[in-house]
C-alpha positions, 0 to 999 in steps of 0.5 A: 525041213521044209524047203521051197522051189521056187521059179528058176531054181534048180530042185537038184542044187537046192536038195544037195545043199540041204543037211538032215533026216527029212527034206520036205520040198514045197514046190511051187505052183507058179513053175512053167510045165516044165520046170514041174515035169523036173520037179516031179520027175527028180523026186525018186531019183534023188531020194535014192542019191541020199539015201540012207541018211537022208528021206527026200519027199514033195507036196504040189499045192494046187490051185486055191490049196490051203496053207494049213493042208499044206503045213500038214502034209510037209508035218505028215512027210517028216515024221513018215519014218518008210517014205521017200520019193514020194510026192504029195498033191494038195488040192482045194477042200 
């Protein structure tokens, strides 16, 4: 399941409120530096909390990232059965 963390959002509440065997959070590049750092740092501990029933990963699009590349990264992480607690950064081609 794809989740989006927008400005003003709280990652723990977003993740804990969702269900499914695979969650992929797309972390908005528009977040301020502190919120971005907190979101990135939260992925691994939240993945441990949700394991083994749910895998949690994240995608962080960089400036100018192609939406198709973001979608491909989300799809990859949703299918990657042995991957949890990872953050993929997607940049410009």
